[in-house]
Each structure stands twice: as structure tokens, then as C-alpha cells.
N, C-alpha and C positions, 0 to 999 in steps of 0.2 A: 629648376624645381625647388620651392624653398617650403619650409616647415609653416605651420600656422600662424606661428612667429615672425615671420621673415626674415629667420635665419639659413643658411645653406644646410641642405641636410646631413652633411658632414663636414668635419674641420679640413682646409685646405693644407695641401703639403707646401710647404715654403722654405726659401733659402735666402739669406741676408747675401747681397751683392756691395763688396765696397771697393770702390774709385781708389786706386793709389798710385803711387809715383813710379815705385817697385812691387809689384804684386808677388813676386819670388820672396822677396826679402820680407816684405810685412806680413807674409802667409807666416814665414819660420817665426816670427814674435809671437804670433798669435795661438799657433802650434804650444807653444810653450807656456803662454798666460793662461789658455783653458784646457789645458793637455788633451788634446786633440790631436788627429792625424792626418799626415799628408794624404790626398785623394791620388791613390797611383793610376795613373792612366797610359802606362807606359808600353802593354803589350796591346791596346786600341789605338796608340799613336804609331806603335812597330807596325803594328797592321795595315794602316793608313799608308804609312813610308812607301811598305813594300808593293802595294798597289797604285802607286803615285798619285794617291789622292791627296796629298798636303806635300810640300817641299820642306827637307831640313830646315830651312832657313825659318819655317811657322813654328818650330819646335823648341824646345829649353831642356836641356838635359843638366840635372841636379849634379852636385860633386858626389853623392851617392850613386847617380846613373838614373835615378828617377827622371822618365821624360813627361813633361807637361805641353801644353801649346803656352807658345812665346805671349807675353803678357797676361797670364791667367794662371790661376793657383788656386785649388780648392783643398779644402780640412774637412774632414768631417768628425762629429763626436758624441758627445751624449746629448747636444742641444742640434740645432737648425745646423744645415752645411751652409758652408761660408764661401763663397767666390769672390777671389779678390782680383781685379781687371786693372792694369797699368792705363792710365791716362795721361794725356799731354799736359794739362794745368795743375796746378799746384792747388792745394786747399785755401782759400783764402776767407772764409766764414766759420763761424759756430756752426757743429754739425747741427740738423734738424729732427735726430734719430740718433741714438747712441745704446749702448749697450750696458746695463747692469750686471756684474759679475758678482754674484751672492757667494761671500767666503765665510760668511758669520763673523759676528761682533769678536768673538775670541782670535781669530786670523787676520783682523782686517789691516793692522798694522803690519805684521808680518808678511803678509801678502803683498802689501805695499812694497814696503824692500824689495821682496823678490822682483818684482816687475820694475823695479828702479834698475835694478841688477841687468835686466833685459833690454834696458834702454827707455821705460817708461817714466814719465815724469809727472810730480806731485802737482797737482793743480791749487787744492786747498782742500780740508776735513771741513766738513759741514755736522755740527750736531744740533738740532733743534727739534721740538716736540713731535714733527712729523718723521723723526729717522738721524740716523745715523750713517754719514758715506766720508769716502773719500774720492774726489775728482781728480781723473789721472789723464793722459793724454799718451797714445801709441808713439813710435818711432816716427811716424808722418803727421803726428799733429791733432788726430782723431779722438775726441773724450771719450772717455768711459768712466763710469762710477764702481767702485769697490764696496758691499754693502754686508 
């Protein structure tokens, strides 16, 4: 059902899913970059294990003891949930979709330096009539902009 303007009657709940070489490692980068938290599925997975619904090989235990499914890691924070999924292929082309991380002009350079310390790479800085941002890549080469 839609309203008279053709829009859905309410906003959809959504998450961002990101393909990765290593979902568990790249999740750690984005936890630090966005001040998000790891989604802790330990109790859920332990229940599935106790009932024989999943095998131990299907799980991944982080150094802090948190369980997740092997090849999947989710993080949550002030924005949408982000789910990282390990895939066999490497990233080969530019993203068709990217994150804009809005930090404010006064924090732009200090935040870029902080993220470089977390293994991000600065690609370029753009200042034009449309705005000022720094394009970066995460440790797996996914582009994002600091604004």
C-alpha cells in the first residue's frame, strides 16, 4: 500500500551488507572508525550449538570470547546495522555505493589521520564549490568519504 504520492506508508528498516576478504577483521576496523559496537550473538549461537543445530566449524570465536557465525560479523551503532560477509573474490573495481562519514570540517584532517592509524588510506582531498571531503579506503580497499 502506498500513500497518494506513491511513497511507502513508512520508512523501511534496512542494513548495509559489505562483502569482505575477512569479515571479522574488517568489522574491527569499522567498529573503531564509526564508534560502533560488535553485535554479540554468543548466547544465540551457544543455544544452536547445544541443540546440534549448527556445528562448531560454523562458528568463529573472537579473542574476547564473543561468538559469531564463521564468515559473518555485524556491527551496530547510531546508524544502520552493517553486516560483513566473507566472499572468495577480491574487490576489483570502484565501489558503486560508498559511505560518507560526516565528521565536520574542523575534524576532517584529525579524523583522517586517526583512520590512517587504523590502516585506512587517504586517496585524495577535494575542495570545490560543492563541498570539501577526503576520499579514503578501508583496509580492504573500499572507498568512503570523510566530510
